[in-house]
Structure formats: C-alpha cells, structure tokens
C-alpha positions as CSV (number, residue, x, y, z in Angstrom):
1,X,0.0,0.0,0.0
2,X,1.1,3.6,-0.7
3,X,3.9,2.6,-3.0
4,X,4.7,6.2,-3.9
5,X,5.7,6.8,-0.2
6,X,9.0,5.3,-1.1
7,X,10.4,8.6,-2.2
8,X,8.9,10.4,0.8
9,X,10.6,7.8,3.1
10,X,13.8,9.6,3.0
11,X,12.4,11.9,5.8
12,X,11.3,10.8,9.2
13,X,7.7,11.9,8.3
14,X,7.8,9.6,5.3
15,X,9.0,6.7,7.3
16,X,6.3,7.3,9.8
17,X,3.7,7.4,7.1
18,X,4.9,4.1,5.5
19,X,5.4,2.3,8.8
20,X,2.1,3.4,10.4
21,X,-0.1,2.3,7.6
22,X,1.2,-1.3,7.8
23,X,0.6,-1.3,11.6
24,X,-2.9,0.1,11.0
25,X,-3.7,-2.9,8.8
26,X,-4.0,-4.9,12.0
27,X,-4.8,-2.3,14.6
28,X,-7.7,-0.6,13.0
29,X,-9.8,-3.8,12.9
30,X,-9.3,-4.1,16.6
31,X,-10.3,-0.5,17.1
32,X,-13.7,-0.7,15.3
33,X,-14.2,-4.3,16.5
34,X,-16.9,-6.8,15.3
35,X,-19.9,-5.1,16.9
36,X,-20.8,-3.3,13.7
37,X,-20.9,-6.4,11.6
38,X,-24.3,-7.0,10.0
39,X,-25.7,-9.7,7.8
40,X,-27.7,-9.3,4.6
41,X,-27.7,-6.6,2.0
42,X,-26.3,-6.7,-1.5
43,X,-23.4,-9.2,-1.9
44,X,-21.6,-6.9,-4.2
45,X,-20.8,-4.6,-1.3
46,X,-18.9,-6.2,1.6
47,X,-18.3,-3.0,3.7
48,X,-19.3,0.7,3.8
49,X,-17.3,3.5,5.5
50,X,-19.4,6.6,5.4
51,X,-20.3,6.9,1.7
52,X,-17.3,4.9,0.5
53,X,-18.0,1.3,-0.5
54,X,-15.7,-1.7,-0.5
55,X,-16.9,-4.1,-3.2
56,X,-16.6,-7.9,-3.2
57,X,-14.3,-7.6,-6.2
58,X,-11.9,-5.3,-4.3
59,X,-11.9,-7.7,-1.4
60,X,-11.3,-10.7,-3.6
61,X,-8.5,-9.1,-5.5
62,X,-6.8,-7.8,-2.3
63,X,-7.1,-11.2,-0.6
64,X,-5.7,-13.1,-3.6
65,X,-2.8,-10.6,-3.9
66,X,-1.9,-11.2,-0.2
67,X,-2.1,-14.9,-0.5
68,X,0.1,-14.8,-3.6
69,X,2.7,-12.7,-1.8
70,X,2.8,-15.0,1.2
71,X,3.0,-18.0,-1.1
72,X,6.1,-16.5,-2.8
73,X,7.7,-15.7,0.5
74,X,7.4,-19.2,1.9
75,X,8.1,-20.9,-1.5
76,X,4.9,-22.9,-1.8
77,X,1.2,-22.2,-2.3
78,X,-0.9,-21.9,0.9
79,X,-4.4,-23.3,1.3
80,X,-7.4,-21.3,2.3
81,X,-7.3,-23.0,5.7
82,X,-3.6,-22.0,6.2
83,X,-4.4,-18.5,5.0
84,X,-7.1,-18.2,7.6
85,X,-4.7,-19.6,10.3
86,X,-2.3,-16.9,9.4
87,X,-5.0,-14.3,9.9
88,X,-4.8,-13.1,6.3
89,X,-8.6,-12.7,6.0
90,X,-8.7,-10.3,9.0
91,X,-5.6,-8.4,7.9
92,X,-7.0,-7.9,4.4
93,X,-10.3,-6.7,5.7
94,X,-8.6,-4.3,8.1
95,X,-6.4,-3.0,5.3
96,X,-9.5,-2.3,3.1
97,X,-11.4,-0.5,5.9
98,X,-8.4,1.6,6.8
99,X,-7.9,2.7,3.2
100,X,-11.6,3.3,2.8
101,X,-11.6,5.5,5.9
102,X,-8.8,7.7,4.5
103,X,-10.5,7.7,1.1
104,X,-13.7,8.9,2.8
105,X,-11.8,11.7,4.6
106,X,-10.1,12.7,1.3
107,X,-13.5,12.9,-0.3
108,X,-14.8,15.1,2.5
109,X,-11.9,17.4,2.3
110,X,-12.1,17.6,-1.5
111,X,-8.5,16.5,-2.0
112,X,-7.7,15.9,-5.6
113,X,-4.5,14.6,-7.2
114,X,-3.3,15.9,-10.6
115,X,-2.5,13.6,-13.5
116,X,1.0,15.1,-13.5
117,X,1.6,14.1,-9.8
118,X,0.4,10.6,-10.4
119,X,2.6,10.2,-13.5
120,X,5.6,11.6,-11.7
121,X,5.1,9.2,-8.7
122,X,5.0,6.2,-11.2
123,X,8.0,7.4,-13.2
124,X,10.0,7.9,-10.0
125,X,9.3,4.4,-8.7
126,X,12.5,2.4,-8.8
127,X,10.5,-0.7,-9.5
128,X,9.8,0.6,-13.0
129,X,13.3,2.0,-13.8
130,X,16.0,0.4,-15.8
131,X,19.7,0.0,-14.9
132,X,20.3,3.7,-15.9
133,X,17.6,4.9,-13.5
134,X,15.2,5.9,-16.2
135,X,11.5,4.9,-16.4
136,X,11.1,1.7,-18.5
137,X,7.7,1.4,-20.1
138,X,8.3,-2.3,-21.0
139,X,9.2,-3.1,-17.4
140,X,6.2,-1.1,-16.1
141,X,3.8,-3.1,-18.4
142,X,5.5,-6.4,-17.5
143,X,5.1,-5.8,-13.7
144,X,1.5,-4.8,-14.1
145,X,0.8,-8.0,-16.1
146,X,2.5,-10.2,-13.6
147,X,0.4,-8.7,-10.8
148,X,-2.9,-8.9,-12.9
149,X,-3.2,-5.1,-13.0
150,X,-4.4,-2.9,-15.8
151,X,-2.7,0.5,-16.4
152,X,-5.9,2.3,-15.7
153,X,-6.4,0.4,-12.5
154,X,-2.9,1.0,-11.2
155,X,-3.1,4.7,-12.0
156,X,-6.4,4.9,-10.0
157,X,-4.7,3.1,-7.1
158,X,-1.8,5.5,-7.1
159,X,-4.1,8.5,-7.2
160,X,-6.0,7.2,-4.1
161,X,-2.7,6.3,-2.4
162,X,-1.3,9.8,-2.9
163,X,-4.4,11.4,-1.4
164,X,-4.2,9.2,1.7
165,X,-0.5,10.0,2.1
166,X,-1.3,13.7,2.0
167,X,-3.7,13.3,4.9
168,X,-1.3,11.3,7.0
169,X,1.7,13.4,6.2
170,X,-0.2,16.6,7.2
171,X,-1.1,15.0,10.6
172,X,2.4,13.8,11.3
173,X,4.3,16.8,10.0
174,X,4.8,18.9,13.1
175,X,5.4,16.1,15.7
176,X,8.5,16.4,17.8
177,X,9.8,14.2,20.6
178,X,10.2,15.8,24.0
179,X,13.9,16.1,25.1
180,X,13.1,14.5,28.4
181,X,11.7,11.4,26.7
182,X,14.7,11.3,24.4
183,X,17.1,11.5,27.4
184,X,15.2,8.7,29.1
185,X,15.5,6.5,26.1
186,X,19.2,7.3,25.8
187,X,19.8,6.5,29.5
188,X,18.0,3.2,29.2
189,X,20.2,2.1,26.4
190,X,23.5,3.7,27.5
191,X,23.3,2.7,31.2
192,X,26.2,0.5,32.4
193,X,26.4,-1.2,35.8
194,X,28.9,-2.6,38.2
195,X,28.2,-5.4,40.6
196,X,29.8,-7.9,42.9
197,X,28.5,-11.4,43.1
198,X,29.0,-14.9,44.4
199,X,27.7,-18.1,42.7
200,X,26.1,-21.0,44.5
201,X,26.3,-24.4,42.7
202,X,25.2,-28.0,43.3
203,X,27.7,-28.5,46.1
204,X,26.1,-25.6,48.1
205,X,22.8,-27.4,48.0
206,X,24.1,-30.1,50.4
207,X,23.4,-33.8,50.2
208,X,20.4,-34.7,48.1
209,X,19.1,-38.1,49.3
210,X,17.5,-40.5,46.8
211,X,13.8,-39.9,46.4
212,X,11.3,-42.2,47.8
213,X,8.8,-43.9,45.6
214,X,6.0,-41.6,47.0
215,X,8.1,-38.5,46.2
216,X,8.8,-39.7,42.7
217,X,5.1,-40.5,42.1
218,X,4.0,-37.1,43.4
219,X,6.6,-35.3,41.3
220,X,5.6,-37.3,38.3
221,X,1.9,-36.4,38.7
222,X,2.6,-32.7,39.5
223,X,4.7,-32.4,36.3
224,X,2.8,-34.9,34.1
225,X,2.9,-32.6,31.1
226,X,6.6,-33.0,30.9
227,X,6.3,-36.7,30.3
228,X,3.4,-36.8,27.9
229,X,4.0,-38.9,24.8
230,X,2.7,-37.3,21.6
231,X,0.5,-39.1,19.2
232,X,2.4,-41.5,16.9
233,X,1.3,-43.0,13.7
234,X,2.5,-46.0,11.6
235,X,2.4,-45.7,7.9
236,X,3.3,-47.4,4.6
237,X,5.0,-45.0,2.2
238,X,5.8,-45.6,-1.4
239,X,7.7,-43.0,-3.5
240,X,8.3,-43.5,-7.2
241,X,10.2,-40.9,-9.2
242,X,11.0,-41.0,-12.9
243,X,14.6,-41.9,-12.0
244,X,13.2,-45.2,-10.5
245,X,11.7,-46.1,-13.8
246,X,14.6,-44.9,-16.0
247,X,16.7,-47.4,-18.0
248,X,19.8,-45.6,-19.3
249,X,21.1,-48.7,-21.0
250,X,18.1,-48.6,-23.4
251,X,18.9,-45.2,-24.7
252,X,20.4,-45.5,-28.3
253,X,24.0,-44.1,-28.7
254,X,23.0,-42.0,-31.6
255,X,20.4,-40.2,-29.5
256,X,23.1,-39.4,-26.9
257,X,25.4,-38.1,-29.5
258,X,22.7,-36.0,-31.1
259,X,21.8,-34.4,-27.7
260,X,25.5,-33.5,-27.1
261,X,25.8,-31.9,-30.5
262,X,22.7,-29.9,-30.0
263,X,23.0,-28.9,-26.4
264,X,26.7,-29.4,-25.6
265,X,27.9,-25.9,-25.7
266,X,25.0,-24.5,-23.7
267,X,24.9,-27.4,-21.1
268,X,28.4,-28.6,-20.7
269,X,30.5,-25.5,-21.4
270,X,31.1,-21.9,-20.7
271,X,30.1,-19.4,-23.4
272,X,32.6,-16.8,-24.7
273,X,32.7,-13.8,-22.4
274,X,34.1,-10.3,-22.9
275,X,35.2,-7.6,-20.4
276,X,33.4,-4.5,-21.7
277,X,33.7,-0.8,-21.1
278,X,31.0,1.7,-22.1
279,X,30.9,5.5,-22.3
280,X,27.4,7.0,-22.7
281,X,26.6,10.2,-24.7
282,X,23.4,12.3,-24.6
283,X,23.4,12.7,-28.4
284,X,24.6,10.8,-31.4
285,X,26.7,13.7,-32.6
286,X,28.7,13.8,-29.4
287,X,29.4,10.1,-29.8
288,X,30.5,10.6,-33.4
289,X,32.9,13.5,-32.3
290,X,34.3,11.4,-29.5
291,X,34.9,8.4,-31.8
292,X,36.8,10.7,-34.2
293,X,39.1,11.8,-31.4
294,X,39.8,8.2,-30.4
295,X,40.5,7.3,-34.0
296,X,43.1,10.0,-34.6
297,X,44.7,9.3,-31.2
298,X,43.8,12.7,-29.7
299,X,42.7,10.8,-26.5
300,X,42.4,7.2,-25.3
301,X,39.3,5.5,-24.0
302,X,40.1,5.8,-20.3
303,X,41.1,9.4,-20.8
304,X,37.8,10.1,-22.6
305,X,35.9,8.5,-19.7
306,X,37.7,10.6,-17.2
307,X,37.1,13.8,-19.2
308,X,33.4,13.0,-19.3
309,X,33.4,12.1,-15.6
310,X,31.9,8.7,-16.2
311,X,31.2,6.8,-13.0
312,X,33.2,3.6,-12.4
313,X,30.2,1.3,-12.3
314,X,28.9,2.8,-15.6
315,X,32.3,2.6,-17.4
316,X,33.2,-1.0,-16.4
317,X,30.4,-3.4,-17.3
318,X,32.4,-6.4,-16.3
319,X,33.0,-9.8,-17.9
320,X,29.8,-10.7,-19.7
321,X,28.4,-13.4,-22.0
322,X,26.5,-12.2,-25.1
323,X,23.1,-12.9,-23.6
324,X,23.9,-11.2,-20.3
325,X,23.6,-7.6,-21.8
326,X,20.4,-5.8,-20.8
327,X,20.8,-3.7,-24.0
328,X,21.2,-6.2,-26.9
329,X,22.7,-3.4,-29.1
330,X,25.6,-3.1,-26.7
331,X,26.1,-6.9,-26.6
332,X,26.1,-7.2,-30.4
333,X,28.6,-4.3,-30.7
334,X,30.9,-5.8,-28.1
335,X,30.9,-9.3,-29.7
336,X,31.7,-7.8,-33.1
337,X,35.0,-6.3,-31.8
338,X,38.4,-7.7,-31.3
339,X,40.3,-7.4,-28.0
340,X,41.3,-3.8,-27.3
341,X,39.1,-2.4,-30.1
342,X,36.5,0.4,-29.8
343,X,33.2,0.5,-31.6
344,X,31.6,3.3,-33.5
345,X,28.6,5.0,-32.0
346,X,26.0,2.5,-30.8
347,X,22.4,3.4,-30.5
348,X,20.6,1.3,-27.9
349,X,17.9,1.4,-25.3
350,X,19.8,3.8,-23.1
351,X,20.9,6.3,-25.7
352,X,24.2,6.5,-27.6
353,X,27.4,4.9,-26.5
354,X,31.0,3.9,-27.4
355,X,32.0,0.4,-26.5
356,X,35.4,-1.1,-25.9
357,X,36.4,-4.7,-25.4
358,X,39.2,-5.0,-22.8
359,X,39.8,-8.8,-22.8
360,X,38.2,-11.9,-24.4
361,X,37.7,-15.1,-22.6
362,X,37.2,-17.9,-25.1
363,X,34.3,-20.4,-24.7
364,X,34.9,-24.0,-23.9
365,X,33.0,-27.3,-24.0
366,X,33.5,-30.5,-22.0
367,X,34.4,-33.5,-24.2
368,X,31.7,-36.0,-25.1
369,X,33.2,-38.9,-23.2
370,X,33.1,-37.0,-19.9
371,X,29.4,-36.2,-20.1
372,X,28.0,-39.2,-22.1
373,X,26.8,-41.0,-18.9
374,X,25.1,-37.8,-17.6
375,X,23.3,-37.3,-21.0
376,X,22.2,-40.9,-21.1
377,X,20.7,-40.7,-17.6
378,X,18.9,-37.5,-18.4
379,X,17.4,-38.9,-21.6
380,X,16.3,-42.0,-19.7
381,X,14.7,-39.9,-17.0
382,X,12.9,-37.8,-19.6
383,X,11.5,-41.0,-21.2
384,X,10.5,-42.3,-17.7
385,X,8.4,-39.1,-17.1
386,X,6.2,-40.2,-20.0
387,X,5.8,-43.6,-18.3
388,X,5.2,-42.1,-14.9
389,X,1.6,-41.2,-15.7
390,X,0.8,-44.7,-16.7
391,X,2.4,-46.1,-13.6
392,X,0.4,-43.6,-11.5
393,X,-2.9,-44.7,-13.2
394,X,-2.1,-48.4,-12.8
395,X,-1.3,-48.0,-9.1
396,X,-4.4,-45.9,-8.5
397,X,-6.6,-48.5,-10.2
398,X,-5.1,-51.1,-7.8
399,X,-5.7,-48.9,-4.8
400,X,-9.3,-48.5,-5.8
401,X,-9.7,-52.2,-5.1
402,X,-8.7,-51.6,-1.5
403,X,-5.5,-53.6,-1.8
404,X,-2.8,-52.7,0.7
405,X,-0.2,-50.3,-0.6
406,X,2.7,-52.6,0.5
407,X,1.3,-55.5,-1.6
408,X,0.9,-53.2,-4.7
409,X,4.5,-51.9,-4.3
410,X,6.1,-55.3,-4.0
411,X,4.1,-56.7,-6.9
412,X,5.5,-54.0,-9.1
413,X,9.1,-54.5,-7.9
414,X,9.3,-51.6,-5.4
415,X,10.1,-51.9,-1.7
416,X,7.8,-49.7,0.4
417,X,8.9,-47.8,3.4
418,X,7.3,-49.1,6.6
419,X,7.2,-46.3,9.2
420,X,6.7,-47.9,12.6
421,X,6.1,-44.6,14.4
422,X,6.3,-41.0,13.6
423,X,4.9,-37.9,15.5
424,X,3.5,-34.7,14.0
425,X,7.0,-33.2,14.0
426,X,8.4,-36.1,11.9
427,X,10.3,-37.7,14.8
428,X,10.5,-41.2,16.1
429,X,9.8,-42.2,19.7
430,X,13.5,-41.6,20.5
431,X,13.2,-38.1,19.3
432,X,15.2,-38.6,16.1
433,X,14.0,-36.9,12.9
434,X,13.0,-39.5,10.4
435,X,14.3,-39.2,6.8
436,X,11.0,-39.3,5.0
437,X,10.4,-38.1,1.4
438,X,8.9,-34.6,1.3
439,X,8.5,-34.8,5.1
440,X,7.2,-31.2,5.4
441,X,4.2,-32.2,3.3
442,X,3.9,-36.0,3.9
443,X,3.8,-35.9,7.8
444,X,0.9,-33.4,8.0
445,X,-1.0,-35.5,5.4
446,X,-0.4,-38.6,7.5
447,X,-1.9,-36.9,10.5
448,X,-4.8,-35.5,8.5
449,X,-5.7,-39.0,7.4
450,X,-6.7,-42.2,9.2
451,X,-6.6,-46.0,9.0
452,X,-8.5,-47.3,5.9
453,X,-8.7,-44.0,4.1
454,X,-7.7,-43.9,0.4
455,X,-5.3,-40.9,0.4
456,X,-4.5,-38.8,-2.7
457,X,-1.0,-39.3,-3.9
458,X,1.5,-36.4,-3.3
459,X,3.4,-35.0,-6.3
460,X,7.2,-34.7,-5.9
461,X,9.4,-31.9,-7.3
462,X,11.0,-34.5,-9.7
463,X,7.6,-35.3,-11.3
464,X,7.0,-38.5,-9.3
465,X,4.4,-39.4,-6.7
466,X,4.3,-40.4,-3.0
467,X,1.5,-42.8,-1.9
468,X,0.9,-43.6,1.8
469,X,-1.5,-45.6,3.9
470,X,-1.9,-45.0,7.7
471,X,-1.6,-48.4,9.3
472,X,-1.7,-47.5,13.0
473,X,-2.5,-44.7,15.4
474,X,-1.1,-44.6,18.9
475,X,-2.9,-41.6,20.6
476,X,-1.1,-39.1,22.8
477,X,-0.9,-40.2,26.4
478,X,0.7,-39.5,29.7
479,X,3.7,-41.8,30.1
480,X,3.7,-44.0,33.2
481,X,6.3,-43.5,35.9
482,X,8.1,-46.7,35.0
483,X,8.5,-45.5,31.4
484,X,10.3,-42.3,32.4
485,X,11.7,-43.2,35.8
486,X,15.3,-42.1,35.1
487,X,14.1,-38.9,33.5
488,X,11.8,-38.2,36.5
489,X,14.6,-38.9,39.0
490,X,17.0,-36.5,37.2
491,X,14.3,-33.8,37.0
492,X,13.4,-34.3,40.7
493,X,17.0,-34.0,41.7
494,X,17.5,-30.8,39.6
495,X,14.3,-29.4,41.2
496,X,15.5,-30.1,44.7
497,X,18.9,-28.5,44.0
498,X,17.2,-25.4,42.6
499,X,14.8,-25.1,45.5
500,X,17.6,-25.4,48.1
501,X,19.7,-22.9,46.3
502,X,16.8,-20.5,46.0
503,X,16.2,-20.8,49.7
504,X,19.8,-20.3,50.6
505,X,20.2,-17.4,48.2
506,X,17.1,-15.7,49.6
507,X,18.5,-16.1,53.1
508,X,21.8,-14.5,52.0
509,X,19.9,-11.5,50.5
510,X,18.1,-11.0,53.7
511,X,21.4,-11.0,55.6
512,X,22.8,-8.5,53.2
513,X,19.8,-6.3,53.6
514,X,20.4,-6.3,57.4
515,X,24.1,-5.3,57.0
516,X,26.0,-8.5,56.4
517,X,29.1,-8.4,54.2
518,X,29.1,-10.3,50.8
519,X,32.7,-11.3,51.3
520,X,31.9,-12.9,54.6
521,X,28.9,-14.8,53.2
522,X,31.1,-16.1,50.4
523,X,33.7,-17.3,52.8
524,X,31.0,-19.1,54.8
525,X,29.9,-20.8,51.6
526,X,33.6,-21.7,50.8
527,X,33.5,-19.5,47.7
528,X,34.7,-16.2,46.5
529,X,33.3,-12.8,45.4
530,X,33.8,-11.6,41.9
531,X,33.3,-8.2,40.5
532,X,32.0,-7.3,37.1
533,X,31.7,-3.9,35.3
534,X,30.4,-2.5,32.0
535,X,27.3,-4.6,32.2
536,X,24.9,-3.7,29.4
537,X,21.2,-4.1,29.6
538,X,20.0,-7.3,28.0
539,X,23.5,-8.7,27.2
540,X,25.1,-11.7,28.9
541,X,28.6,-11.2,30.4
542,X,30.5,-14.3,31.5
543,X,29.8,-15.9,33.8
544,X,26.5,-14.2,34.1
545,X,23.8,-15.1,31.6
546,X,21.2,-12.7,30.2
547,X,18.5,-13.4,32.9
548,X,21.1,-12.7,35.6
549,X,22.1,-9.4,34.0
550,X,18.4,-8.5,33.6
551,X,18.0,-9.1,37.4
552,X,20.9,-6.8,38.2
553,X,19.3,-4.0,36.1
554,X,16.0,-4.6,37.9
555,X,17.7,-3.9,41.2
556,X,18.4,-0.5,42.6
557,X,22.0,0.7,43.2
558,X,23.2,-0.3,46.6
559,X,20.6,-3.1,47.0
560,X,21.0,-6.8,46.7
561,X,19.3,-9.6,44.7
562,X,19.5,-13.2,43.4
563,X,18.7,-14.9,40.2
564,X,18.9,-18.4,38.7
565,X,22.0,-19.2,36.7
566,X,21.0,-22.1,34.5
567,X,19.2,-25.0,36.0
568,X,21.4,-25.9,39.0
569,X,23.3,-22.7,39.9
570,X,22.3,-19.4,41.6
571,X,23.9,-16.0,41.8
572,X,23.7,-13.6,44.7
573,X,24.7,-10.0,43.9
574,X,25.1,-6.5,45.1
575,X,24.6,-3.6,42.6
576,X,27.5,-1.2,43.2
577,X,26.9,1.5,40.7
578,X,25.1,2.6,37.6
579,X,26.2,5.3,35.1
580,X,25.3,6.6,31.6
581,X,27.1,8.9,29.3
582,X,25.7,12.4,29.1
583,X,22.9,13.0,26.7
584,X,23.8,15.4,23.9
585,X,21.1,16.5,21.6
586,X,23.5,17.3,18.8
587,X,24.8,13.8,18.2
588,X,23.7,11.4,15.4
589,X,22.6,9.0,18.2
590,X,20.2,11.6,19.6
591,X,18.8,12.2,16.1
592,X,18.1,8.5,15.8
593,X,16.4,8.4,19.1
594,X,14.3,11.5,18.2
595,X,13.3,9.9,14.9
596,X,12.2,6.7,16.6
597,X,10.2,8.5,19.3
598,X,8.6,10.8,16.7
599,X,7.6,7.7,14.8
600,X,6.1,6.1,17.9
601,X,4.2,9.2,18.8
602,X,3.0,9.6,15.2
603,X,1.8,5.9,15.3
604,X,-0.3,6.6,18.4
605,X,-1.7,9.7,17.0
606,X,-2.6,8.1,13.6
607,X,-4.2,5.1,15.3
608,X,-6.4,7.4,17.3
609,X,-7.1,9.5,14.2
610,X,-8.2,6.5,12.2
611,X,-10.4,5.3,15.1
612,X,-12.0,8.7,15.5
613,X,-12.7,9.0,11.7
614,X,-14.3,5.6,11.8
615,X,-16.5,6.6,14.7
616,X,-17.5,9.8,12.9
617,X,-18.4,8.3,9.6
618,X,-19.6,4.9,10.7
619,X,-18.3,1.5,9.6
620,X,-20.5,-1.5,8.7
621,X,-19.4,-4.9,7.5
622,X,-21.3,-7.6,5.7
623,X,-19.3,-10.5,7.1
624,X,-21.0,-13.2,5.2
625,X,-20.5,-11.4,1.8
626,X,-16.8,-10.9,2.7
627,X,-16.3,-14.6,3.4
628,X,-18.0,-15.5,0.2
629,X,-16.0,-13.0,-1.8
630,X,-12.6,-14.5,-0.6
631,X,-13.8,-18.1,-0.8
632,X,-14.1,-19.0,2.9
633,X,-17.8,-19.9,2.5
634,X,-19.2,-21.6,-0.6
C-alpha cells in the first residue's frame, strides 16, 4: 500500500507514514471491532465506510494478492485453511477498511491529485526503472501484467494512495519528541552497571538423598505434562520418481550423440565472455565526435571516460556473455570487436554509447566422453516421465480395489517404506527426525488422514508421486512413571537443588539487607566474590547469563538480589553503581532516538485519528458477503 511513499521515506515523516499504515492494517480492525458487523444486503458490497463502499471484487483481489505474496515468500502455495490460520482474512479486511476510511476523509476534504503528480510518482518508482535509472515502459507493463493489474487500475490506485498520504503526512508533519523522553531512552540504552556477586552451585545445596517412591510418584503427577507422549502413527510409504523407472542402457547411442551436438555448448561448457567498457553520450553527434578523437589518437578510452566524468560502475560493465547484456545493441557491438578495439557510435535502449572490449575469454565445452553417462541418464529420466503417468494410473486402479499399498508396491518390484512410528514433527519415539520423502508435506498429510482412508498421492518436485497408507494410530498419552523413571529422577534432583539454592540465596539476600558483608557470606559458603563492570542491559557477560544481568538491572544501586544461573546454579549479587554517558542533543545517536520517538508518537496519533474517523463516519461490514468473496464460504 502507498507505493509512492518510497520517495517520501527519505524523511522521518515519510518513514512514519509508511510504517504506520502497515501497523494500522491490523490495529484498526481491533479499534472498530466486530460489533458493527451485520448480515444481509447486496453481496456486491462487503463493507461501507461513510459513503465509501468496499466491493466484493476489491476484497477478492486484495485477498488473492496477499495470498500470492505469502506463497512466494514461503516458497509454496498456501491453502485457504492455512491463510485463515495466518489471519490473512482479518488483515486484508482491516487494510481495506483503513484505506476506505482515508478515502472517505479525502472525499470530505475535497482532496484531488493531478495527473502530473500521479505520472511523476510512477516514473520515480525504482520498480519501473532500468539500470540507468530511467523509467522503462516495458518493465512497467510487465510488472502490471505479472500482478494482474491494468494500467488504468494501477493509476487509480496511485491516485488514491497519494491522497491518503497527504492526509497522514499533514497530521504527522509537526510532531517532535520531548527532550526529556529522548534523554530517558538514551539513558535506558546507554546505562552501564557494576556489581559484585557470588555463585552457588550444586555443592552448596548439600546432600540430596535419593527420592522415595512416593516422592517420585508425586513429582511425576505434578509435572505430568513434561512426560506426555505425543500421538504416533504408523504408515506405509511408497515413493516413485521418474529416476526409479529410468533405463539408461536402453537409450540409443546416436540419441546421446545428437543431444550433445545440439546442447553441448550451452549445457556442458562456458560461453565466450568479454570484459566490456562503455561511455554513454546524450546525443549521437557527441558520440561521433568522440569516436573521431579516439581514431586520430587525440585521447584514449580511459582518458575520454575521465574527461566526461563517467562513473566507475557505468564505465566498467564487467566480464559478460553475449546474452547477459540488458541492452542487446551493446552486446552485439561488443561481440563484433576484437580485443582492445573500440566500436563506433552504438544506438541502444539507453541512448548512444561507445563500447570497448578489454579482454576476451574464449568459450569451452567438455568432451563427449566425460558427459556421455550424464546425458544418457537425463534422456532415460525424460523418457520415464512419460511412463510415470501410466504407472500412476495403474497404481491408482489397484488402490481402488482396497489392496494394501505394501502389496501393490512389492508386486511392481518396489520396496515400500514401513514407518513404525512418527509424530507430528516427523520424529520417532526416541526423538530422532526420520528421513521421510517430502516430510514437510507428507507428515501433516499422514496426521490429517486415518486408517483405511484412500489418500490422494502427493506430487514430488521431480515429477514423481508419493503414496501412503496410515496403518496404525497410537494416541497421545501420559507416560507411566516406569517408562520415564530415570528422567523423572533427574528432574526431581534438579528441582531439589534449585529449590535449596533458592532458599539459601534468599537467606543471603536477607542477611545482606540487614548489614551482612558479601565477602563474609562467600567465605562461609567456601566460595569467593567476583566483580564485574560495564554490564549492558539485556546482554550476557560471562559468567552471568542474560536473565542474571536482567535481574541486576532490575535492582536499585546499593541493593541486593538473586537470580537463577542455569538449572542448578544461583547468583547472589550487590549492585554497586550505575552510570550513563551524558545525553547530547547534537549527536547522530540523539537524532536516531528522536526519529524513533517521533515515529512512535505519530503511530499513536494516527491510530487514534483513524479510530475517530471511523466513529465519525460509521463502519459497517457484511461478514457473510466478505467470506463468500474471498472463498471461505461456498
């Protein structure tokens, strides 16, 4: 949303505008809640904000766009159930209502956006610019096509987005962070502490007797959740890929040779590459004049580049193959030159240029003998892909007769994988992760199925299939004491040590509070006192871990405290001092703090502003129509 804010984002106001709107996608729905939801009405309208309508088509398109983005991010399509679990339906609806609220306010204020401003925002968008930083109409059209947008639709979106941005920028423009708040933030991050401490370990807990049977049983019951066995399932798994059906020996030698001759250079070699330099010119005449100077020796190529102040990354294009050039005209010119030669004026996509070839790296191809086996395997697998569909149909026909998958597999010469027990995380009862094919997909499918169900085969990345039968279900249960006795004994002992150390440490803190000396207490515990300085909030500092450091920062200077140090150790400490560097408003760090606080304040103001607008104009939602529009109800 609000793509054109990218340019405005160079200022803190722009950053606030961009950041806040994304936050509002979630927060605004919480603000206006579900109390305004009504049922009925025309299905073409799923929501109304004042006089601004949100149509079912707008909701459907926004939802599909968001699902597509998430799918690209995680690398696989997400189902409607998964999308709902992610909360995408609520986020999209919140997004639409927030935008409609701002659109309604823009309409009330009579804000209009000129064609020139919309055009400039599009042309300045880096997404639509070529390598030279100029607007590329072809790239613009390609991106619109890949996102299922028409040019008219995108322009309308930009016009609305700019109007919204003007409202928000006006609200956030004069916000400044109080110096007192900036100083508090500075001190919080810059504070450093010094402390003295002693560490109590297992030896300080005294002798821990072996637990009685009653103690173990009670501890086991009190902590029964620790020892719960997850649900395990048994399954038969059969994976068949084209490679399993391939017969390389059956591939004719002439077919292998033909493949090499046709694809060898592209597949088993490196193409010719050339190191190329380029000097751009604003007009063809200037390029012609420069070429003449080079020809008569008045100046060399590097000298000409320096004279014209050509940037290093523009001059040196690097070592490139013919098809790597963004501008085909430059590539053709470069590959028509010999090493060290300079072209005449070249007219291409980015204007006029002179091109020079610095070095030439010849292409090379691996000999046939070294790649023959690889080619034979590849051809055999390609052939097997054609057979894969027939194998799939044959197996599915046999499964339709309710025959066990294991019998079908062995009859066809394949050995099925018999999984004795796997949990929902893909682990066996010992906690080891099982090496299952496509486990991230297969394991959830096994747990979504049941014994006796004819499951749909899963498609593999290689073009094969995975079939599975659930053959057993062992429900989740609480393990009996005898099954986890050694684990319970170890946990009971650790718990006893921690409890004794906690009691002893608390007694030491009480003694310190009444005037005892930390060194004396350490000697009584047959230990020593250590000092540590330059402690930073939230950062571990050996031998203290992060929770111990956090406890030190939660204790006032001059006071005492205790904190666990792992499972079976405890630290008792005295906070000796705390200091922070002076806060100077003229430093870059102060500027960063100010910007961050300004953004936080602006977020709060904008959230309240959106909520107030929605209260003023009224928000109503046709929940049923929305669910139907995005495909959650059929």
